NUMI-153486 format. One line per 5 residues: number of its first residue (from 1); for each residue x, y, z of C-alpha. Coordinates in steps of 0.2 Angstrom, whole numbers. Layout:
NUM	X/Y/Z ~ ...
***
This chain:
1	486/625/636 ~ 487/628/617 ~ 499/642/620 ~ 510/631/630 ~ 510/618/616
6	514/631/603 ~ 528/638/614 ~ 536/621/615 ~ 535/618/596 ~ 544/635/594
11	557/631/607 ~ 561/615/599 ~ 561/622/582 ~ 572/636/587 ~ 585/624/596
16	586/613/581 ~ 589/628/569 ~ 602/635/581 ~ 611/618/582 ~ 612/617/564
21	616/635/561 ~ 629/639/574 ~ 643/628/568 ~ 642/636/551 ~ 643/654/559
26	658/650/570 ~ 671/651/557 ~ 683/665/558 ~ 679/672/541 ~ 662/676/547
31	667/683/564 ~ 678/695/554 ~ 663/703/547 ~ 655/706/564 ~ 661/721/573
36	652/714/589 ~ 659/697/588 ~ 672/692/602 ~ 690/689/596 ~ 695/671/592
41	708/671/606 ~ 717/684/617 ~ 735/688/612 ~ 746/687/627 ~ 757/702/631
46	773/703/622 ~ 766/693/607 ~ 757/707/598 ~ 759/708/579 ~ 772/721/575
51	769/721/556 ~ 759/736/550 ~ 745/731/538 ~ 747/742/523 ~ 733/750/512
56	729/741/496 ~ 719/744/480 ~ 705/731/476 ~ 698/730/458 ~ 685/719/450
61	670/716/439 ~ 652/717/445 ~ 639/707/436 ~ 621/703/437 ~ 612/686/438
66	614/683/419 ~ 633/689/419 ~ 629/706/412 ~ 640/720/419 ~ 631/732/432
71	636/750/431 ~ 632/762/446 ~ 635/749/460 ~ 640/757/476 ~ 655/749/484
76	660/755/501 ~ 672/750/514 ~ 662/744/529 ~ 663/755/544 ~ 671/770/535
81	665/783/523 ~ 676/776/509 ~ 665/774/494 ~ 667/770/475 ~ 655/767/461
86	656/754/446 ~ 658/762/429 ~ 648/758/413 ~ 657/742/410 ~ 654/736/428
91	672/738/434 ~ 677/746/450 ~ 692/751/459 ~ 694/756/478 ~ 708/759/490
96	705/750/507 ~ 715/750/523 ~ 721/732/523 ~ 716/714/519 ~ 704/713/533
101	693/727/526 ~ 675/721/521 ~ 668/728/505 ~ 649/731/504 ~ 641/730/487
106	624/739/486 ~ 613/741/470 ~ 594/745/470 ~ 585/729/466 ~ 599/717/471
111	604/708/487 ~ 617/718/497 ~ 633/708/497 ~ 648/709/509 ~ 665/702/504
116	682/702/513 ~ 695/711/503 ~ 708/698/507 ~ 726/698/500 ~ 720/697/482
121	720/713/471 ~ 705/707/461 ~ 688/703/468 ~ 674/700/456 ~ 656/700/462
126	641/692/455 ~ 625/700/462 ~ 609/692/465 ~ 593/700/459 ~ 583/703/475
131	566/709/467 ~ 566/695/455 ~ 551/687/464 ~ 540/701/458 ~ 546/698/440
136	545/679/442 ~ 534/671/428 ~ 520/662/437 ~ 510/649/427 ~ 492/652/428
141	477/644/419 ~ 481/644/400 ~ 495/656/401 ~ 508/665/412 ~ 509/681/422
146	522/691/431 ~ 521/690/450 ~ 518/708/451 ~ 503/708/439 ~ 494/694/448
151	476/698/455 ~ 473/681/461 ~ 479/669/475 ~ 492/658/466 ~ 507/650/474
156	521/642/464 ~ 536/631/468 ~ 551/627/457 ~ 556/610/451 ~ 573/613/460
161	564/614/476 ~ 553/598/473 ~ 569/589/469 ~ 576/592/487 ~ 564/579/493
166	569/560/490 ~ 550/554/490 ~ 546/543/476 ~ 529/550/475 ~ 529/569/470
171	514/573/481 ~ 524/569/496 ~ 537/581/491 ~ 525/596/492 ~ 521/593/510
176	523/609/520 ~ 530/619/506 ~ 515/629/499 ~ 502/639/509 ~ 485/633/506
181	490/616/500 ~ 485/602/512 ~ 495/587/510 ~ 492/571/520 ~ 501/554/518
186	492/539/525 ~ 502/525/520 ~ 521/522/515 ~ 518/505/506 ~ 529/506/490
191	518/510/475 ~ 503/515/487 ~ 511/530/496 ~ 503/544/486 ~ 497/558/498
196	480/566/498 ~ 481/583/491 ~ 467/596/495 ~ 467/615/491 ~ 461/624/506
201	453/609/513 ~ 436/601/508 ~ 423/612/501 ~ 410/598/497 ~ 405/582/506
206	408/572/490 ~ 424/574/479 ~ 435/589/484 ~ 451/584/475 ~ 460/596/464
211	461/596/446 ~ 479/591/439 ~ 484/599/423 ~ 501/594/415 ~ 508/606/402
216	491/613/399 ~ 482/596/397 ~ 469/592/411 ~ 468/574/417 ~ 483/569/407
221	489/557/419 ~ 478/545/429 ~ 491/546/444 ~ 490/565/443 ~ 507/572/448
226	512/558/459 ~ 522/547/447 ~ 531/561/437 ~ 550/561/437 ~ 554/577/448
231	569/580/437 ~ 557/584/423 ~ 547/597/432 ~ 550/615/429 ~ 537/622/441
236	521/618/450 ~ 508/631/452 ~ 492/630/463 ~ 477/641/459 ~ 469/643/476
241	455/655/472 ~ 442/659/459 ~ 457/660/446 ~ 453/641/444 ~ 436/645/436
246	445/646/419 ~ 444/627/420 ~ 426/627/423 ~ 417/611/428 ~ 432/602/436
251	439/617/446 ~ 429/618/462 ~ 443/609/471 ~ 457/620/465 ~ 469/617/451
256	487/612/451 ~ 497/616/436 ~ 513/606/432 ~ 525/613/419 ~ 539/602/413
261	555/607/407 ~ 558/613/389 ~ 574/615/378 ~ 585/631/378 ~ 596/638/365
266	614/633/368 ~ 625/618/367 ~ 619/602/374 ~ 619/600/393 ~ 618/583/401
271	613/581/419 ~ 614/565/428 ~ 608/562/446 ~ 608/547/457 ~ 601/545/474
276	602/530/485 ~ 591/529/501 ~ 588/518/516 ~ 571/518/525 ~ 566/513/543
281	550/517/552 ~ 549/535/559 ~ 544/528/576 ~ 540/511/584 ~ 523/505/589
286	522/501/607 ~ 511/486/609 ~ 508/477/625 ~ 521/465/631 ~ 517/448/636
291	515/451/654 ~ 505/467/651 ~ 494/458/639 ~ 490/444/651 ~ 488/455/666
296	476/468/658 ~ 465/453/652 ~ 465/444/669 ~ 461/460/678 ~ 446/462/666
301	440/445/672 ~ 443/450/690 ~ 430/464/687 ~ 417/451/682 ~ 422/439/696
306	426/426/683 ~ 442/414/681 ~ 457/423/673 ~ 461/420/654 ~ 479/416/658
311	482/405/673 ~ 497/407/685 ~ 506/392/677 ~ 506/400/660 ~ 512/416/666
316	526/408/676 ~ 531/398/660 ~ 535/415/652 ~ 544/421/667 ~ 556/406/668
321	559/406/650 ~ 550/389/646 ~ 539/399/634 ~ 545/412/623 ~ 536/429/621
326	536/439/605 ~ 538/457/601 ~ 529/457/584 ~ 535/474/578 ~ 553/469/581
331	551/452/573 ~ 542/458/557 ~ 551/474/554 ~ 568/470/545 ~ 584/479/540
336	582/496/532 ~ 572/495/515 ~ 582/501/500 ~ 576/515/488 ~ 584/523/473
341	581/535/459 ~ 592/539/444 ~ 589/552/430 ~ 598/557/414 ~ 592/573/405
346	598/582/390 ~ 594/600/386 ~ 599/612/373 ~ 595/618/355 ~ 598/631/342
351	588/646/337 ~ 577/634/326 ~ 576/618/337 ~ 576/616/356 ~ 574/600/365
356	573/592/382 ~ 575/573/384 ~ 575/563/400 ~ 576/545/406 ~ 572/541/424
361	570/526/435 ~ 565/523/453 ~ 564/508/464 ~ 558/505/481 ~ 558/489/493
366	547/483/507 ~ 551/485/526 ~ 546/468/532 ~ 559/456/536 ~ 565/445/521
371	552/453/510 ~ 558/451/492 ~ 540/453/485 ~ 535/471/490 ~ 543/481/477
376	541/496/465 ~ 550/498/449 ~ 546/514/439 ~ 553/520/422 ~ 550/537/415
381	554/544/397 ~ 550/561/391 ~ 554/571/376 ~ 549/590/373 ~ 554/597/357
386	550/615/350 ~ 554/620/332 ~ 554/638/325 ~ 548/634/308 ~ 548/653/303
391	550/669/313 ~ 531/669/317 ~ 527/650/317 ~ 532/637/330 ~ 527/619/333
396	531/608/347 ~ 529/589/350 ~ 529/582/368 ~ 530/563/371 ~ 530/554/387
401	529/536/393 ~ 529/529/410 ~ 529/511/416 ~ 525/507/434 ~ 527/490/441
406	521/486/459 ~ 521/470/468 ~ 515/464/485 ~ 514/448/494 ~ 497/439/494
411	484/450/502 ~ 495/465/500 ~ 509/474/510 ~ 497/481/522 ~ 496/464/531
416	511/469/541 ~ 499/479/552 ~ 496/462/561 ~ 511/467/572 ~ 500/478/582
421	486/466/586 ~ 494/448/586 ~ 495/441/603 ~ 513/441/611 ~ 510/423/616
426	511/418/597 ~ 529/417/590 ~ 532/426/574 ~ 547/414/571 ~ 549/398/581
431	563/400/593 ~ 567/416/585 ~ 574/407/570 ~ 569/417/554 ~ 568/400/544
436	553/395/553 ~ 538/407/553 ~ 524/403/565 ~ 506/402/564 ~ 501/419/570
441	483/424/571 ~ 472/412/562 ~ 486/406/551 ~ 489/425/545 ~ 507/427/551
446	513/439/537 ~ 530/432/539 ~ 523/415/534 ~ 512/421/520 ~ 527/430/513
451	536/414/510 ~ 521/407/500 ~ 519/407/481 ~ 505/420/481 ~ 507/438/475
456	498/453/469 ~ 506/462/454 ~ 500/479/446 ~ 507/486/430 ~ 502/503/423
461	508/510/407 ~ 504/528/403 ~ 508/536/386 ~ 505/554/382 ~ 508/564/366
466	504/582/363 ~ 506/592/346 ~ 507/610/348 ~ 508/626/337 ~ 509/644/339
471	507/657/326 ~ 511/676/329 ~ 501/684/316 ~ 512/697/307 ~ 498/708/301
476	492/712/319 ~ 505/715/332 ~ 501/705/348 ~ 488/694/340 ~ 493/675/342
481	484/659/337 ~ 490/644/346 ~ 483/627/351 ~ 486/609/354 ~ 480/591/351
486	484/579/365 ~ 481/560/367 ~ 483/551/383 ~ 483/532/383 ~ 483/521/398
491	484/502/400 ~ 483/493/417 ~ 486/474/419 ~ 484/467/437 ~ 487/449/442
496	483/441/459 ~ 488/423/463 ~ 482/416/479 ~ 487/400/486 ~ 490/391/503
501	507/393/512 ~ 516/384/526 ~ 520/389/544 ~ 529/380/558 ~ 525/375/575
506	534/367/590 ~ 534/348/590 ~ 532/337/605 ~ 551/334/607 ~ 563/347/612
511	570/357/597 ~ 557/348/585 ~ 549/360/572 ~ 534/354/562 ~ 529/361/545
516	510/364/543 ~ 500/369/528 ~ 489/384/531 ~ 470/385/529 ~ 463/392/513
521	460/411/517 ~ 458/417/499 ~ 451/406/485 ~ 466/397/478 ~ 467/404/460
526	471/418/448 ~ 462/434/444 ~ 468/445/430 ~ 461/462/427 ~ 464/472/411
531	459/491/410 ~ 463/503/396 ~ 458/521/393 ~ 460/534/379 ~ 458/553/382
536	459/565/367 ~ 459/584/370 ~ 459/598/357 ~ 462/616/361 ~ 462/631/350
541	466/649/357 ~ 466/666/350 ~ 475/679/361 ~ 479/697/359 ~ 492/707/370
546	496/725/368 ~ 502/741/377 ~ 494/758/373 ~ 505/771/383 ~ 501/767/401
551	488/754/397 ~ 493/735/396 ~ 479/724/389 ~ 479/705/387 ~ 464/694/381
556	461/677/374 ~ 446/667/368 ~ 447/648/367 ~ 438/632/363 ~ 442/615/370
561	435/598/368 ~ 439/582/377 ~ 433/564/373 ~ 436/550/385 ~ 433/531/384
566	438/516/394 ~ 434/498/396 ~ 439/484/407 ~ 437/465/409 ~ 443/453/422
571	443/434/423 ~ 446/422/437 ~ 449/404/439 ~ 450/394/455 ~ 454/376/460
576	473/375/458 ~ 481/359/463 ~ 499/366/461 ~ 507/383/463 ~ 520/379/450
581	511/386/435 ~ 503/403/439 ~ 492/404/423 ~ 474/404/420 ~ 475/388/410
586	482/378/424 ~ 466/380/435 ~ 451/370/437 ~ 442/363/422 ~ 425/364/431
591	416/380/425 ~ 409/383/442 ~ 426/388/446 ~ 427/401/432 ~ 421/419/433
596	423/435/423 ~ 415/452/420 ~ 418/468/410 ~ 411/485/405 ~ 415/501/397
601	411/520/399 ~ 413/536/390 ~ 410/554/391 ~ 414/571/383 ~ 416/589/387
606	414/604/376 ~ 420/621/382 ~ 421/639/377 ~ 431/651/388 ~ 441/667/388
611	450/679/399 ~ 453/698/400 ~ 467/707/410 ~ 470/726/412 ~ 485/735/419
616	487/753/421 ~ 504/759/425 ~ 508/743/435 ~ 496/751/448 ~ 478/746/445
621	475/729/439 ~ 459/720/433 ~ 455/703/428 ~ 440/694/421 ~ 437/676/415
626	422/666/410 ~ 420/648/404 ~ 404/640/397 ~ 406/621/399 ~ 396/607/392
631	396/589/398 ~ 388/573/393 ~ 387/568/411 ~ 371/579/412 ~ 355/580/402
636	354/592/387 ~ 343/604/397 ~ 356/606/410 ~ 372/601/401 ~ 380/618/400
641	386/628/415 ~ 393/646/416 ~ 408/649/427 ~ 413/668/428 ~ 428/675/438
646	432/693/442 ~ 448/700/451 ~ 456/717/455 ~ 472/723/462 ~ 479/739/468
651	498/741/469 ~ 499/754/483 ~ 518/754/483 ~ 517/763/465 ~ 508/778/473
656	518/793/476 ~ 512/794/494 ~ 520/777/499 ~ 539/779/505 ~ 549/768/493
661	563/766/506 ~ 550/756/517 ~ 539/747/505 ~ 547/738/490 ~ 530/731/486
666	512/734/494 ~ 497/727/485 ~ 479/723/489 ~ 469/711/478 ~ 452/703/478
671	444/690/468 ~ 427/682/466 ~ 420/668/455 ~ 409/652/452 ~ 418/636/449
676	410/619/444 ~ 412/601/450 ~ 405/587/438 ~ 414/572/447 ~ 398/562/449
681	392/546/442 ~ 388/549/424 ~ 371/548/415 ~ 361/548/431 ~ 347/557/421
686	344/540/413 ~ 335/525/420 ~ 344/509/420 ~ 339/491/421 ~ 347/475/425
691	344/456/429 ~ 336/452/445 ~ 329/437/454 ~ 312/436/461 ~ 302/431/445
696	293/414/445 ~ 288/406/428 ~ 281/388/428 ~ 284/386/446 ~ 302/390/444
701	313/404/450 ~ 320/414/435 ~ 329/430/433 ~ 320/445/425 ~ 323/463/420
706	320/476/434 ~ 325/494/436 ~ 341/497/445 ~ 340/516/447 ~ 328/530/448
711	333/543/435 ~ 335/562/440 ~ 331/572/424 ~ 337/588/432 ~ 354/583/439
716	367/596/436 ~ 384/603/442 ~ 390/607/460 ~ 394/625/461 ~ 407/633/472
721	406/652/474 ~ 423/658/480 ~ 429/675/487 ~ 447/679/492 ~ 455/695/498
726	474/696/499 ~ 488/707/504 ~ 505/707/498 ~ 520/717/505 ~ 538/718/503
731	551/727/514 ~ 569/731/513 ~ 571/730/494 ~ 560/715/495 ~ 572/705/506
736	557/703/518 ~ 541/698/510 ~ 523/694/516 ~ 507/688/509 ~ 491/685/517
741	474/679/511 ~ 457/676/518 ~ 444/666/509 ~ 426/660/509 ~ 418/646/499
746	400/643/497 ~ 396/627/488 ~ 378/623/482 ~ 369/610/472 ~ 379/596/481
751	371/579/476 ~ 362/569/489 ~ 347/559/492 ~ 331/566/501 ~ 330/557/517
756	319/569/527 ~ 307/575/515 ~ 304/557/508 ~ 305/545/522 ~ 313/528/520
761	297/519/524 ~ 289/524/507 ~ 300/510/499 ~ 306/522/486 ~ 323/521/479
766	328/539/477 ~ 340/547/465 ~ 353/559/470 ~ 348/577/468 ~ 357/594/469
771	351/599/486 ~ 366/600/497 ~ 375/616/503 ~ 392/618/512 ~ 403/632/518
776	422/633/520 ~ 433/647/525 ~ 450/651/532 ~ 466/660/529 ~ 483/656/523
781	499/666/524 ~ 517/666/518 ~ 532/676/524 ~ 550/675/518 ~ 567/683/521
786	582/682/510 ~ 599/691/513 ~ 618/689/510 ~ 630/691/525 ~ 647/691/517
791	649/673/510 ~ 634/667/519 ~ 617/667/510 ~ 601/665/520 ~ 584/660/513
796	569/657/524 ~ 551/655/519 ~ 537/650/531 ~ 519/647/528 ~ 503/644/538
801	486/638/532 ~ 469/636/541 ~ 453/630/535 ~ 436/625/543 ~ 420/619/535
806	402/616/540 ~ 387/608/532 ~ 374/621/528 ~ 360/610/522 ~ 359/591/521
811	342/583/519 ~ 346/571/533 ~ 336/558/542 ~ 326/567/555 ~ 335/567/572
816	326/567/589 ~ 337/581/596 ~ 343/597/588 ~ 361/594/594 ~ 361/578/583
821	359/587/567 ~ 373/586/554 ~ 368/604/548 ~ 379/617/556 ~ 393/604/560
826	409/601/551 ~ 410/588/537 ~ 414/571/545 ~ 405/575/562 ~ 398/559/570
831	386/554/583 ~ 395/550/600 ~ 391/550/618 ~ 398/565/629 ~ 409/558/643
836	410/566/660 ~ 420/553/669 ~ 422/535/674 ~ 412/525/686 ~ 426/522/699
841	415/516/714 ~ 399/508/716 ~ 391/524/723 ~ 395/532/706 ~ 382/521/698
846	368/530/708 ~ 376/547/707 ~ 373/550/689 ~ 360/545/676 ~ 364/528/670
851	362/516/656 ~ 358/497/655 ~ 372/486/660 ~ 382/501/668 ~ 396/495/680
856	412/501/688 ~ 425/504/676 ~ 413/510/662 ~ 412/528/656 ~ 399/540/663
861	389/548/649 ~ 381/565/650 ~ 362/566/650 ~ 361/579/637 ~ 342/579/635
866	339/579/654 ~ 327/565/654 ~ 335/555/668 ~ 342/541/657 ~ 356/537/645
871	351/532/628 ~ 354/535/609 ~ 345/552/611 ~ 360/558/622 ~ 373/557/608
876	379/572/600 ~ 388/577/584 ~ 407/577/587 ~ 419/584/574 ~ 429/567/571
881	437/572/554 ~ 454/565/550 ~ 458/580/540 ~ 468/594/549 ~ 462/611/552
886	479/619/551 ~ 496/616/544 ~ 513/625/544 ~ 529/624/535 ~ 546/633/537
891	560/631/525 ~ 577/637/529 ~ 591/638/516 ~ 610/642/519 ~ 623/644/506
896	642/647/511 ~ 655/645/498 ~ 652/629/489 ~ 641/622/503 ~ 622/623/503
901	610/617/517 ~ 591/616/516 ~ 580/612/530 ~ 561/610/531 ~ 550/610/547
906	532/604/545 ~ 517/601/556 ~ 498/600/558 ~ 485/602/570 ~ 466/599/571
911	464/581/564 ~ 456/569/575 ~ 464/553/581 ~ 454/539/589 ~ 462/528/603
916	458/510/601 ~ 457/501/618 ~ 453/484/612 ~ 460/468/619 ~ 455/450/619
921	462/433/624 ~ 463/427/606 ~ 478/426/594 ~ 474/443/587 ~ 469/452/603
926	484/463/608 ~ 483/481/609 ~ 493/497/615 ~ 504/496/630 ~ 497/513/635
931	480/505/637 ~ 486/490/646 ~ 495/500/659 ~ 481/513/661 ~ 465/503/660
936	453/503/675 ~ 454/488/686 ~ 451/483/704 ~ 469/487/707 ~ 469/504/698
941	452/512/701 ~ 460/530/698 ~ 465/525/681 ~ 466/536/666 ~ 456/525/655
946	440/515/657 ~ 440/496/658 ~ 444/486/642 ~ 431/476/633 ~ 415/485/639
951	399/478/633 ~ 382/485/629 ~ 379/504/629 ~ 396/506/638 ~ 405/500/622
956	397/514/612 ~ 407/527/603 ~ 411/542/614 ~ 421/558/613 ~ 433/551/626
961	442/541/613 ~ 445/556/601 ~ 460/567/603 ~ 466/582/593 ~ 482/577/583
966	495/591/585 ~ 513/588/579 ~ 528/596/571 ~ 542/587/563 ~ 560/590/556
971	553/585/539 ~ 569/586/528 ~ 587/592/527 ~ 599/591/513 ~ 618/596/514
976	627/598/498 ~ 644/602/491 ~ 648/608/474 ~ 666/605/468 ~ 676/620/462
981	675/623/444 ~ 694/624/442 ~ 695/605/447 ~ 682/600/434 ~ 686/611/419
986	699/599/413 ~ 687/585/412 ~ 674/596/403 ~ 662/594/418 ~ 651/609/421
991	646/605/439 ~ 647/591/451 ~ 638/591/467 ~ 637/578/481 ~ 624/578/495
996	617/569/510 ~ 599/571/515 ~ 586/565/527 ~ 567/564/527 ~ 555/563/542
1001	570/563/553 ~ 562/566/570 ~ 547/574/579 ~ 549/591/586 ~ 532/589/595
1006	519/576/596 ~ 505/577/608 ~ 500/558/604 ~ 518/552/608 ~ 512/544/625
1011	500/532/616 ~ 513/524/606 ~ 502/522/591 ~ 515/526/578 ~ 517/541/567
1016	503/554/571 ~ 501/559/553 ~ 494/541/549 ~ 481/542/563 ~ 481/523/566
1021	471/520/581 ~ 482/506/587 ~ 497/508/576 ~ 492/494/565 ~ 497/499/547
1026	512/500/535 ~ 522/513/545 ~ 528/530/539 ~ 546/530/534 ~ 562/539/539
1031	573/540/524 ~ 592/543/524 ~ 600/546/507 ~ 616/551/498 ~ 617/556/480
1036	626/566/467 ~ 622/577/452 ~ 634/578/437 ~ 632/591/423 ~ 642/590/408
***
């Protein structure tokens, strides 16, 4: 069955690719280069061309990527033995048969290029470096390395690729693009749409998130990489294996390195980009219609033999139009939401001073009809300046600032989820008139609340400043001292104003609409929250790099210290008589309606670390790093941890026995290391006290001081031991590349409470201890192909990642059955009943072991312990994790002349989605149409689903409701056109490109489609949530 699913995915992906590719390949210019292509049209007899095509001489200049002339390039006339070679200046001359001749340019290390001679006597060619991926500079921890020198599993994406996504949150731009990087988006609400990013999946049952490092500074941004301006990004690297150990105590979840753009020597270059987008839900949630809703509930009553919830007269009133039914999804979802981003950058410099400066803004609106409250406004400013003070001494100053303003209606933008559960008997708008929003469920109609005075506002200001220096010591060649001092300051101000609102209902007279005031849902009043933090990081590094004949050695030792402080306070006042003044001072003067709180925290780290690399003839590679980390989070006795890493690589393609005409690159590498995780509550080694009730003094209850936490004086780091073995291969002069890694991670010292060895009946409040263990393993692979076919350039890159985990040790509460233990099961496994069918007939109740209250229409549960009855001991552990086991991405890029086309296909499998079968006759009791049509009833005893609204044991969680989510989507496409330079040169414009793009365009395969619960990536059990967005955009890039 799985093979069939995958074949369907491949079939649809192939059809989509061919549909987009074939029109571009059908031009006559391309067919002329294919000797197997059919003629464009048959020439009738008597109309043959009589003119004889004459020989001609073609001359030109051949240059490389940087415009340098290339001598020794082979130029051949395709299909003949006619060959010429470029001279020392890169120039060539060749006599060909006619203008239809195709010239083939070949040079080792470059893409083979084919160009039609045409009628011009001059054909200049710029050749693209093919093997530059081996010479690409990859950003690694505290430095860079060439791709060919890497001994670790590191992947990198350029900022240019990131910009091809129009997502406002950068995390969503990485989806499907990098092997080993699992990206999951769970909401698309503006300002709250950041994706969850995990490197090779969870490796602890606590915090597995990756460490984000921006321009060498860890934790420089509270939003990680999410809110960076993509136009500022040079590259993003992911340290997937033990190479992350150089970051010590924060590296167990992997490390993501973001490098922003810097200045370049040359005249100032300005780049302006603008994108305008329109967003609509990726798919519609299919809730039950009014008749399906009433029928499924009435059928449920028929099973019990009780009167129906909805009498025939009521049903008839909807049939004859006396009553109006509502489709809440259609009613609440409005016209396309608008999104835009603009950016202006300046880049340039002299030999002494180089600069990169940018200004950026982004905005996003809400999808609910008439919603002018849901909005995001973001502003980014960045300045990176480098100064060569002397030939050996450089300094740099990086400054950045971001202001993010997010606003939602009262109770948040997520209340739009009520479209999935509100009864279709309730009108969203009275008579369909958008001026009169109805009551909804319990006064909670989002359309009515939207028109009220309430709101939620979130403002975040993030400022960063880094002063850098680098000194190349002239007295020892290769010896360098560099470092930085960084300050990160954040300020958050959140304000919530809650008040009542008005809704409408039909009056007694025809056409009459009555205005009603809502009940008080949230306390009417204002809450203001202020938070600020200050992080200071200092780094000093001494490095040495040298080459002694065939031996290349690199080493550094470093010291780093980080101090962090934050504080917060909030205040609230209730009892507002009017919404006109939304200030604290306008609230109640009664102090019983006042409230406030505050607090502060701080911690620091001190780190010593270094790395050593060795390269012999580019053939044998070794690497070693170690970090000695200290953190105030832990007691002095266990404050420091040691985190080593070792790696090795063998470039087999450099050996004489490897045929160079087959293998352009062949490398085996392996790594091992220990990585730390200190993301735990600080100071657990200290006892704490607080005020508590329960004291009696002079016959009166008073508060006293009591312990609030039992200390653990031996608390220390979580430690992840990572092993990785990788294979890299390149064929056909590196036009075809392949990379495969298999990994294993054993995490120990995971914090958890003793629940088995110290039973709960002792009454002890236990501290967390480092007793847990977990294993994760899997593989990831990347394959790429790039080649030029005449004027057509093709670039493809595919990746696939698989990860699974299991709990090795967890001091869990003793279970009555071995199959109920958490140990040996994946993280997120839960206790459920195993389903073996549905009680369809009365005789089925005696055919199987039963439970109290069992009846026809209920689920049949397996008697796992064979005791003849169904009870809690028959539940077992089911992997119900919402995290996928595998994901894939396929990027396809085409260039033809001034046109460029980029496509991304992306998908996942292995996450668990739970079907919600809930229905009730209340105002908030609707459910999925699929459930209403397929639930068990007296009229449908052969149903797919059991009855709705079961009670007792029948209502318990069961594996029946959980489904594996497997899907693949056309994630994005961008079609661009760059105007010819001869049209722009007079206006002194360097480049002008316009483009159209789309995100989340359509699904190629979705095994959950039949349920109608919305986008499968969001895993919403009944579709209730802020929907995922399909985005259509147009934009332009102007460089001058």
